[in-house]
mmCIF file of the N, C-alpha and C atoms, coordinates in Angstrom:
data_MODEL
# 
_entry.id   MODEL 
# 
loop_
_atom_site.group_PDB 
_atom_site.id 
_atom_site.type_symbol 
_atom_site.label_atom_id 
_atom_site.label_alt_id 
_atom_site.label_comp_id 
_atom_site.label_asym_id 
_atom_site.label_entity_id 
_atom_site.label_seq_id 
_atom_site.pdbx_PDB_ins_code 
_atom_site.Cartn_x 
_atom_site.Cartn_y 
_atom_site.Cartn_z 
_atom_site.occupancy 
_atom_site.B_iso_or_equiv 
_atom_site.pdbx_formal_charge 
_atom_site.auth_seq_id 
_atom_site.auth_comp_id 
_atom_site.auth_asym_id 
_atom_site.auth_atom_id 
_atom_site.pdbx_PDB_model_num 
ATOM 1   N N  . MET A 1 1  ? 21.521  -2.227 -11.015 1.00 0.00 ? 1  MET A N  1 
ATOM 2   C CA . MET A 1 1  ? 20.554  -3.223 -10.598 1.00 0.00 ? 1  MET A CA 1 
ATOM 3   C C  . MET A 1 1  ? 19.906  -3.796 -11.867 1.00 0.00 ? 1  MET A C  1 
ATOM 4   N N  . ASN A 1 2  ? 19.883  -5.110 -11.966 1.00 0.00 ? 2  ASN A N  1 
ATOM 5   C CA . ASN A 1 2  ? 19.283  -5.730 -13.154 1.00 0.00 ? 2  ASN A CA 1 
ATOM 6   C C  . ASN A 1 2  ? 17.763  -5.849 -12.994 1.00 0.00 ? 2  ASN A C  1 
ATOM 7   N N  . THR A 1 3  ? 17.108  -6.207 -14.077 1.00 0.00 ? 3  THR A N  1 
ATOM 8   C CA . THR A 1 3  ? 15.643  -6.274 -14.106 1.00 0.00 ? 3  THR A CA 1 
ATOM 9   C C  . THR A 1 3  ? 15.096  -7.264 -13.091 1.00 0.00 ? 3  THR A C  1 
ATOM 10  N N  . GLU A 1 4  ? 15.737  -8.404 -12.952 1.00 0.00 ? 4  GLU A N  1 
ATOM 11  C CA . GLU A 1 4  ? 15.269  -9.422 -12.002 1.00 0.00 ? 4  GLU A CA 1 
ATOM 12  C C  . GLU A 1 4  ? 15.303  -8.899 -10.572 1.00 0.00 ? 4  GLU A C  1 
ATOM 13  N N  . MET A 1 5  ? 16.376  -8.221 -10.219 1.00 0.00 ? 5  MET A N  1 
ATOM 14  C CA . MET A 1 5  ? 16.504  -7.657 -8.873  1.00 0.00 ? 5  MET A CA 1 
ATOM 15  C C  . MET A 1 5  ? 15.466  -6.552 -8.646  1.00 0.00 ? 5  MET A C  1 
ATOM 16  N N  . LEU A 1 6  ? 15.266  -5.740 -9.678  1.00 0.00 ? 6  LEU A N  1 
ATOM 17  C CA . LEU A 1 6  ? 14.293  -4.661 -9.580  1.00 0.00 ? 6  LEU A CA 1 
ATOM 18  C C  . LEU A 1 6  ? 12.882  -5.217 -9.402  1.00 0.00 ? 6  LEU A C  1 
ATOM 19  N N  . LEU A 1 7  ? 12.556  -6.241 -10.148 1.00 0.00 ? 7  LEU A N  1 
ATOM 20  C CA . LEU A 1 7  ? 11.246  -6.878 -10.034 1.00 0.00 ? 7  LEU A CA 1 
ATOM 21  C C  . LEU A 1 7  ? 11.046  -7.453 -8.633  1.00 0.00 ? 7  LEU A C  1 
ATOM 22  N N  . LYS A 1 8  ? 12.071  -8.095 -8.114  1.00 0.00 ? 8  LYS A N  1 
ATOM 23  C CA . LYS A 1 8  ? 11.987  -8.651 -6.755  1.00 0.00 ? 8  LYS A CA 1 
ATOM 24  C C  . LYS A 1 8  ? 11.761  -7.540 -5.734  1.00 0.00 ? 8  LYS A C  1 
ATOM 25  N N  . GLU A 1 9  ? 12.470  -6.441 -5.892  1.00 0.00 ? 9  GLU A N  1 
ATOM 26  C CA . GLU A 1 9  ? 12.328  -5.315 -4.962  1.00 0.00 ? 9  GLU A CA 1 
ATOM 27  C C  . GLU A 1 9  ? 10.925  -4.708 -5.044  1.00 0.00 ? 9  GLU A C  1 
ATOM 28  N N  . PHE A 1 10 ? 10.406  -4.539 -6.256  1.00 0.00 ? 10 PHE A N  1 
ATOM 29  C CA . PHE A 1 10 ? 9.048   -4.009 -6.409  1.00 0.00 ? 10 PHE A CA 1 
ATOM 30  C C  . PHE A 1 10 ? 8.019   -4.943 -5.776  1.00 0.00 ? 10 PHE A C  1 
ATOM 31  N N  . LYS A 1 11 ? 8.216   -6.239 -5.898  1.00 0.00 ? 11 LYS A N  1 
ATOM 32  C CA . LYS A 1 11 ? 7.288   -7.196 -5.286  1.00 0.00 ? 11 LYS A CA 1 
ATOM 33  C C  . LYS A 1 11 ? 7.340   -7.101 -3.765  1.00 0.00 ? 11 LYS A C  1 
ATOM 34  N N  . ASN A 1 12 ? 8.531   -6.893 -3.221  1.00 0.00 ? 12 ASN A N  1 
ATOM 35  C CA . ASN A 1 12 ? 8.658   -6.708 -1.775  1.00 0.00 ? 12 ASN A CA 1 
ATOM 36  C C  . ASN A 1 12 ? 7.943   -5.437 -1.332  1.00 0.00 ? 12 ASN A C  1 
ATOM 37  N N  . ILE A 1 13 ? 8.121   -4.369 -2.094  1.00 0.00 ? 13 ILE A N  1 
ATOM 38  C CA . ILE A 1 13 ? 7.454   -3.102 -1.783  1.00 0.00 ? 13 ILE A CA 1 
ATOM 39  C C  . ILE A 1 13 ? 5.940   -3.276 -1.855  1.00 0.00 ? 13 ILE A C  1 
ATOM 40  N N  . LEU A 1 14 ? 5.472   -4.000 -2.851  1.00 0.00 ? 14 LEU A N  1 
ATOM 41  C CA . LEU A 1 14 ? 4.032   -4.241 -2.993  1.00 0.00 ? 14 LEU A CA 1 
ATOM 42  C C  . LEU A 1 14 ? 3.470   -4.936 -1.758  1.00 0.00 ? 14 LEU A C  1 
ATOM 43  N N  . GLU A 1 15 ? 4.167   -5.928 -1.264  1.00 0.00 ? 15 GLU A N  1 
ATOM 44  C CA . GLU A 1 15 ? 3.704   -6.632 -0.061  1.00 0.00 ? 15 GLU A CA 1 
ATOM 45  C C  . GLU A 1 15 ? 3.651   -5.699 1.143   1.00 0.00 ? 15 GLU A C  1 
ATOM 46  N N  . LEU A 1 16 ? 4.646   -4.828 1.272   1.00 0.00 ? 16 LEU A N  1 
ATOM 47  C CA . LEU A 1 16 ? 4.639   -3.867 2.382   1.00 0.00 ? 16 LEU A CA 1 
ATOM 48  C C  . LEU A 1 16 ? 3.457   -2.911 2.273   1.00 0.00 ? 16 LEU A C  1 
ATOM 49  N N  . GLU A 1 17 ? 3.186   -2.442 1.075   1.00 0.00 ? 17 GLU A N  1 
ATOM 50  C CA . GLU A 1 17 ? 2.056   -1.535 0.868   1.00 0.00 ? 17 GLU A CA 1 
ATOM 51  C C  . GLU A 1 17 ? 0.731   -2.236 1.183   1.00 0.00 ? 17 GLU A C  1 
ATOM 52  N N  . LYS A 1 18 ? 0.614   -3.484 0.773   1.00 0.00 ? 18 LYS A N  1 
ATOM 53  C CA . LYS A 1 18 ? -0.618  -4.240 1.054   1.00 0.00 ? 18 LYS A CA 1 
ATOM 54  C C  . LYS A 1 18 ? -0.795  -4.467 2.546   1.00 0.00 ? 18 LYS A C  1 
ATOM 55  N N  . ARG A 1 19 ? 0.299   -4.743 3.251   1.00 0.00 ? 19 ARG A N  1 
ATOM 56  C CA . ARG A 1 19 ? 0.212   -4.921 4.703   1.00 0.00 ? 19 ARG A CA 1 
ATOM 57  C C  . ARG A 1 19 ? -0.196  -3.622 5.386   1.00 0.00 ? 19 ARG A C  1 
ATOM 58  N N  . ALA A 1 20 ? 0.352   -2.514 4.911   1.00 0.00 ? 20 ALA A N  1 
ATOM 59  C CA . ALA A 1 20 ? -0.013  -1.212 5.491   1.00 0.00 ? 20 ALA A CA 1 
ATOM 60  C C  . ALA A 1 20 ? -1.493  -0.937 5.272   1.00 0.00 ? 20 ALA A C  1 
ATOM 61  N N  . LYS A 1 21 ? -1.999  -1.188 4.071   1.00 0.00 ? 21 LYS A N  1 
ATOM 62  C CA . LYS A 1 21 ? -3.423  -0.989 3.773   1.00 0.00 ? 21 LYS A CA 1 
ATOM 63  C C  . LYS A 1 21 ? -4.283  -1.848 4.701   1.00 0.00 ? 21 LYS A C  1 
ATOM 64  N N  . PHE A 1 22 ? -3.901  -3.116 4.852   1.00 0.00 ? 22 PHE A N  1 
ATOM 65  C CA . PHE A 1 22 ? -4.636  -4.025 5.728   1.00 0.00 ? 22 PHE A CA 1 
ATOM 66  C C  . PHE A 1 22 ? -4.667  -3.480 7.162   1.00 0.00 ? 22 PHE A C  1 
ATOM 67  N N  . SER A 1 23 ? -3.535  -2.975 7.635   1.00 0.00 ? 23 SER A N  1 
ATOM 68  C CA . SER A 1 23 ? -3.467  -2.426 8.994   1.00 0.00 ? 23 SER A CA 1 
ATOM 69  C C  . SER A 1 23 ? -4.392  -1.232 9.147   1.00 0.00 ? 23 SER A C  1 
ATOM 70  N N  . TYR A 1 24 ? -4.355  -0.318 8.183   1.00 0.00 ? 24 TYR A N  1 
ATOM 71  C CA . TYR A 1 24 ? -5.229  0.853  8.263   1.00 0.00 ? 24 TYR A CA 1 
ATOM 72  C C  . TYR A 1 24 ? -6.695  0.452  8.189   1.00 0.00 ? 24 TYR A C  1 
ATOM 73  N N  . ASP A 1 25 ? -7.018  -0.526 7.360   1.00 0.00 ? 25 ASP A N  1 
ATOM 74  C CA . ASP A 1 25 ? -8.400  -1.033 7.319   1.00 0.00 ? 25 ASP A CA 1 
ATOM 75  C C  . ASP A 1 25 ? -8.828  -1.496 8.708   1.00 0.00 ? 25 ASP A C  1 
ATOM 76  N N  . HIS A 1 26 ? -7.953  -2.234 9.350   1.00 0.00 ? 26 HIS A N  1 
ATOM 77  C CA . HIS A 1 26 ? -8.250  -2.753 10.693  1.00 0.00 ? 26 HIS A CA 1 
ATOM 78  C C  . HIS A 1 26 ? -8.458  -1.608 11.686  1.00 0.00 ? 26 HIS A C  1 
ATOM 79  N N  . TYR A 1 27 ? -7.559  -0.620 11.666  1.00 0.00 ? 27 TYR A N  1 
ATOM 80  C CA . TYR A 1 27 ? -7.670  0.500  12.603  1.00 0.00 ? 27 TYR A CA 1 
ATOM 81  C C  . TYR A 1 27 ? -8.935  1.307  12.359  1.00 0.00 ? 27 TYR A C  1 
ATOM 82  N N  . VAL A 1 28 ? -9.279  1.528  11.097  1.00 0.00 ? 28 VAL A N  1 
ATOM 83  C CA . VAL A 1 28 ? -10.482 2.293  10.765  1.00 0.00 ? 28 VAL A CA 1 
ATOM 84  C C  . VAL A 1 28 ? -11.712 1.627  11.373  1.00 0.00 ? 28 VAL A C  1 
ATOM 85  N N  . GLU A 1 29 ? -11.749 0.320  11.345  1.00 0.00 ? 29 GLU A N  1 
ATOM 86  C CA . GLU A 1 29 ? -12.892 -0.404 11.908  1.00 0.00 ? 29 GLU A CA 1 
ATOM 87  C C  . GLU A 1 29 ? -12.941 -0.333 13.426  1.00 0.00 ? 29 GLU A C  1 
ATOM 88  N N  . GLN A 1 30 ? -11.806 -0.123 14.071  1.00 0.00 ? 30 GLN A N  1 
ATOM 89  C CA . GLN A 1 30 ? -11.732 -0.160 15.526  1.00 0.00 ? 30 GLN A CA 1 
ATOM 90  C C  . GLN A 1 30 ? -11.913 1.204  16.205  1.00 0.00 ? 30 GLN A C  1 
ATOM 91  N N  . ILE A 1 31 ? -11.676 2.288  15.468  1.00 0.00 ? 31 ILE A N  1 
ATOM 92  C CA . ILE A 1 31 ? -11.669 3.624  16.059  1.00 0.00 ? 31 ILE A CA 1 
ATOM 93  C C  . ILE A 1 31 ? -13.063 4.244  15.995  1.00 0.00 ? 31 ILE A C  1 
ATOM 94  N N  . ASP A 1 32 ? -13.512 4.784  17.116  1.00 0.00 ? 32 ASP A N  1 
ATOM 95  C CA . ASP A 1 32 ? -14.816 5.444  17.171  1.00 0.00 ? 32 ASP A CA 1 
ATOM 96  C C  . ASP A 1 32 ? -14.734 6.932  16.831  1.00 0.00 ? 32 ASP A C  1 
ATOM 97  N N  . ASP A 1 33 ? -13.607 7.556  17.135  1.00 0.00 ? 33 ASP A N  1 
ATOM 98  C CA . ASP A 1 33 ? -13.442 8.985  16.895  1.00 0.00 ? 33 ASP A CA 1 
ATOM 99  C C  . ASP A 1 33 ? -13.455 9.266  15.390  1.00 0.00 ? 33 ASP A C  1 
ATOM 100 N N  . VAL A 1 34 ? -14.416 10.084 14.961  1.00 0.00 ? 34 VAL A N  1 
ATOM 101 C CA . VAL A 1 34 ? -14.629 10.337 13.537  1.00 0.00 ? 34 VAL A CA 1 
ATOM 102 C C  . VAL A 1 34 ? -13.411 11.008 12.891  1.00 0.00 ? 34 VAL A C  1 
ATOM 103 N N  . SER A 1 35 ? -12.820 11.978 13.558  1.00 0.00 ? 35 SER A N  1 
ATOM 104 C CA . SER A 1 35 ? -11.686 12.692 12.948  1.00 0.00 ? 35 SER A CA 1 
ATOM 105 C C  . SER A 1 35 ? -10.479 11.774 12.774  1.00 0.00 ? 35 SER A C  1 
ATOM 106 N N  . ILE A 1 36 ? -10.247 10.923 13.742  1.00 0.00 ? 36 ILE A N  1 
ATOM 107 C CA . ILE A 1 36 ? -9.135  9.969  13.622  1.00 0.00 ? 36 ILE A CA 1 
ATOM 108 C C  . ILE A 1 36 ? -9.447  8.958  12.529  1.00 0.00 ? 36 ILE A C  1 
ATOM 109 N N  . ARG A 1 37 ? -10.673 8.481  12.492  1.00 0.00 ? 37 ARG A N  1 
ATOM 110 C CA . ARG A 1 37 ? -11.075 7.516  11.467  1.00 0.00 ? 37 ARG A CA 1 
ATOM 111 C C  . ARG A 1 37 ? -10.934 8.117  10.062  1.00 0.00 ? 37 ARG A C  1 
ATOM 112 N N  . GLU A 1 38 ? -11.317 9.381  9.912   1.00 0.00 ? 38 GLU A N  1 
ATOM 113 C CA . GLU A 1 38 ? -11.181 10.047 8.616   1.00 0.00 ? 38 GLU A CA 1 
ATOM 114 C C  . GLU A 1 38 ? -9.715  10.158 8.202   1.00 0.00 ? 38 GLU A C  1 
ATOM 115 N N  . GLU A 1 39 ? -8.866  10.494 9.156   1.00 0.00 ? 39 GLU A N  1 
ATOM 116 C CA . GLU A 1 39 ? -7.427  10.609 8.851   1.00 0.00 ? 39 GLU A CA 1 
ATOM 117 C C  . GLU A 1 39 ? -6.850  9.254  8.465   1.00 0.00 ? 39 GLU A C  1 
ATOM 118 N N  . LEU A 1 40 ? -7.214  8.221  9.206   1.00 0.00 ? 40 LEU A N  1 
ATOM 119 C CA . LEU A 1 40 ? -6.734  6.877  8.883   1.00 0.00 ? 40 LEU A CA 1 
ATOM 120 C C  . LEU A 1 40 ? -7.261  6.414  7.523   1.00 0.00 ? 40 LEU A C  1 
ATOM 121 N N  . THR A 1 41 ? -8.494  6.780  7.212   1.00 0.00 ? 41 THR A N  1 
ATOM 122 C CA . THR A 1 41 ? -9.064  6.435  5.904   1.00 0.00 ? 41 THR A CA 1 
ATOM 123 C C  . THR A 1 41 ? -8.294  7.134  4.794   1.00 0.00 ? 41 THR A C  1 
ATOM 124 N N  . PHE A 1 42 ? -7.943  8.393  5.009   1.00 0.00 ? 42 PHE A N  1 
ATOM 125 C CA . PHE A 1 42 ? -7.149  9.131  4.028   1.00 0.00 ? 42 PHE A CA 1 
ATOM 126 C C  . PHE A 1 42 ? -5.805  8.442  3.793   1.00 0.00 ? 42 PHE A C  1 
ATOM 127 N N  . ILE A 1 43 ? -5.139  8.070  4.874   1.00 0.00 ? 43 ILE A N  1 
ATOM 128 C CA . ILE A 1 43 ? -3.838  7.400  4.756   1.00 0.00 ? 43 ILE A CA 1 
ATOM 129 C C  . ILE A 1 43 ? -4.009  6.043  4.072   1.00 0.00 ? 43 ILE A C  1 
ATOM 130 N N  . ARG A 1 44 ? -5.065  5.317  4.424   1.00 0.00 ? 44 ARG A N  1 
ATOM 131 C CA . ARG A 1 44 ? -5.348  4.032  3.789   1.00 0.00 ? 44 ARG A CA 1 
ATOM 132 C C  . ARG A 1 44 ? -5.534  4.202  2.289   1.00 0.00 ? 44 ARG A C  1 
ATOM 133 N N  . ASP A 1 45 ? -6.257  5.250  1.905   1.00 0.00 ? 45 ASP A N  1 
ATOM 134 C CA . ASP A 1 45 ? -6.478  5.519  0.484   1.00 0.00 ? 45 ASP A CA 1 
ATOM 135 C C  . ASP A 1 45 ? -5.163  5.840  -0.232  1.00 0.00 ? 45 ASP A C  1 
ATOM 136 N N  . GLU A 1 46 ? -4.246  6.498  0.467   1.00 0.00 ? 46 GLU A N  1 
ATOM 137 C CA . GLU A 1 46 ? -2.918  6.742  -0.101  1.00 0.00 ? 46 GLU A CA 1 
ATOM 138 C C  . GLU A 1 46 ? -2.187  5.416  -0.331  1.00 0.00 ? 46 GLU A C  1 
ATOM 139 N N  . GLU A 1 47 ? -2.343  4.490  0.601   1.00 0.00 ? 47 GLU A N  1 
ATOM 140 C CA . GLU A 1 47 ? -1.720  3.170  0.442   1.00 0.00 ? 47 GLU A CA 1 
ATOM 141 C C  . GLU A 1 47 ? -2.292  2.458  -0.787  1.00 0.00 ? 47 GLU A C  1 
ATOM 142 N N  . ILE A 1 48 ? -3.587  2.592  -1.012  1.00 0.00 ? 48 ILE A N  1 
ATOM 143 C CA . ILE A 1 48 ? -4.208  1.992  -2.195  1.00 0.00 ? 48 ILE A CA 1 
ATOM 144 C C  . ILE A 1 48 ? -3.590  2.582  -3.460  1.00 0.00 ? 48 ILE A C  1 
ATOM 145 N N  . ALA A 1 49 ? -3.370  3.895  -3.457  1.00 0.00 ? 49 ALA A N  1 
ATOM 146 C CA . ALA A 1 49 ? -2.721  4.539  -4.605  1.00 0.00 ? 49 ALA A CA 1 
ATOM 147 C C  . ALA A 1 49 ? -1.306  4.008  -4.792  1.00 0.00 ? 49 ALA A C  1 
ATOM 148 N N  . HIS A 1 50 ? -0.586  3.820  -3.695  1.00 0.00 ? 50 HIS A N  1 
ATOM 149 C CA . HIS A 1 50 ? 0.776   3.275  -3.775  1.00 0.00 ? 50 HIS A CA 1 
ATOM 150 C C  . HIS A 1 50 ? 0.754   1.864  -4.363  1.00 0.00 ? 50 HIS A C  1 
ATOM 151 N N  . ILE A 1 51 ? -0.217  1.076  -3.945  1.00 0.00 ? 51 ILE A N  1 
ATOM 152 C CA . ILE A 1 51 ? -0.341  -0.295 -4.459  1.00 0.00 ? 51 ILE A CA 1 
ATOM 153 C C  . ILE A 1 51 ? -0.500  -0.263 -5.972  1.00 0.00 ? 51 ILE A C  1 
ATOM 154 N N  . LYS A 1 52 ? -1.351  0.624  -6.463  1.00 0.00 ? 52 LYS A N  1 
ATOM 155 C CA . LYS A 1 52 ? -1.575  0.724  -7.902  1.00 0.00 ? 52 LYS A CA 1 
ATOM 156 C C  . LYS A 1 52 ? -0.310  1.156  -8.635  1.00 0.00 ? 52 LYS A C  1 
ATOM 157 N N  . ILE A 1 53 ? 0.433   2.081  -8.039  1.00 0.00 ? 53 ILE A N  1 
ATOM 158 C CA . ILE A 1 53 ? 1.690   2.539  -8.645  1.00 0.00 ? 53 ILE A CA 1 
ATOM 159 C C  . ILE A 1 53 ? 2.693   1.399  -8.735  1.00 0.00 ? 53 ILE A C  1 
ATOM 160 N N  . VAL A 1 54 ? 2.853   0.681  -7.648  1.00 0.00 ? 54 VAL A N  1 
ATOM 161 C CA . VAL A 1 54 ? 3.834   -0.416 -7.635  1.00 0.00 ? 54 VAL A CA 1 
ATOM 162 C C  . VAL A 1 54 ? 3.395   -1.536 -8.576  1.00 0.00 ? 54 VAL A C  1 
ATOM 163 N N  . GLU A 1 55 ? 2.106   -1.819 -8.629  1.00 0.00 ? 55 GLU A N  1 
ATOM 164 C CA . GLU A 1 55 ? 1.625   -2.831 -9.579  1.00 0.00 ? 55 GLU A CA 1 
ATOM 165 C C  . GLU A 1 55 ? 1.958   -2.419 -11.009 1.00 0.00 ? 55 GLU A C  1 
ATOM 166 N N  . ARG A 1 56 ? 1.824   -1.138 -11.303 1.00 0.00 ? 56 ARG A N  1 
ATOM 167 C CA . ARG A 1 56 ? 2.167   -0.632 -12.639 1.00 0.00 ? 56 ARG A CA 1 
ATOM 168 C C  . ARG A 1 56 ? 3.666   -0.766 -12.897 1.00 0.00 ? 56 ARG A C  1 
ATOM 169 N N  . LEU A 1 57 ? 4.478   -0.477 -11.902 1.00 0.00 ? 57 LEU A N  1 
ATOM 170 C CA . LEU A 1 57 ? 5.924   -0.631 -12.047 1.00 0.00 ? 57 LEU A CA 1 
ATOM 171 C C  . LEU A 1 57 ? 6.294   -2.087 -12.326 1.00 0.00 ? 57 LEU A C  1 
ATOM 172 N N  . ILE A 1 58 ? 5.649   -2.990 -11.611 1.00 0.00 ? 58 ILE A N  1 
ATOM 173 C CA . ILE A 1 58 ? 5.900   -4.425 -11.826 1.00 0.00 ? 58 ILE A CA 1 
ATOM 174 C C  . ILE A 1 58 ? 5.519   -4.803 -13.253 1.00 0.00 ? 58 ILE A C  1 
ATOM 175 N N  . GLU A 1 59 ? 4.400   -4.276 -13.699 1.00 0.00 ? 59 GLU A N  1 
ATOM 176 C CA . GLU A 1 59 ? 3.945   -4.542 -15.067 1.00 0.00 ? 59 GLU A CA 1 
ATOM 177 C C  . GLU A 1 59 ? 4.967   -4.031 -16.091 1.00 0.00 ? 59 GLU A C  1 
ATOM 178 N N  . LEU A 1 60 ? 5.512   -2.856 -15.853 1.00 0.00 ? 60 LEU A N  1 
ATOM 179 C CA . LEU A 1 60 ? 6.472   -2.268 -16.777 1.00 0.00 ? 60 LEU A CA 1 
ATOM 180 C C  . LEU A 1 60 ? 7.788   -3.044 -16.816 1.00 0.00 ? 60 LEU A C  1 
ATOM 181 N N  . VAL A 1 61 ? 8.197   -3.549 -15.663 1.00 0.00 ? 61 VAL A N  1 
ATOM 182 C CA . VAL A 1 61 ? 9.479   -4.260 -15.570 1.00 0.00 ? 61 VAL A CA 1 
ATOM 183 C C  . VAL A 1 61 ? 9.353   -5.697 -16.075 1.00 0.00 ? 61 VAL A C  1 
ATOM 184 N N  . SER A 1 62 ? 8.165   -6.270 -15.956 1.00 0.00 ? 62 SER A N  1 
ATOM 185 C CA . SER A 1 62 ? 7.960   -7.679 -16.330 1.00 0.00 ? 62 SER A CA 1 
ATOM 186 C C  . SER A 1 62 ? 7.985   -7.865 -17.831 1.00 0.00 ? 62 SER A C  1 
# 
């Protein structure tokens, strides 16, 4: 896989991670149950970490 293809793939992954974060943000706001909200917040925070990782990968490949 060449650099251009890799960069395109990382950008696609970044968009998926951002969409997942947005979805979890939405669910966290809608759920009243504290334990479920905490779990969704944890998963959302993992998505934020993934976003940072992929952004770093894009930076390295660019």
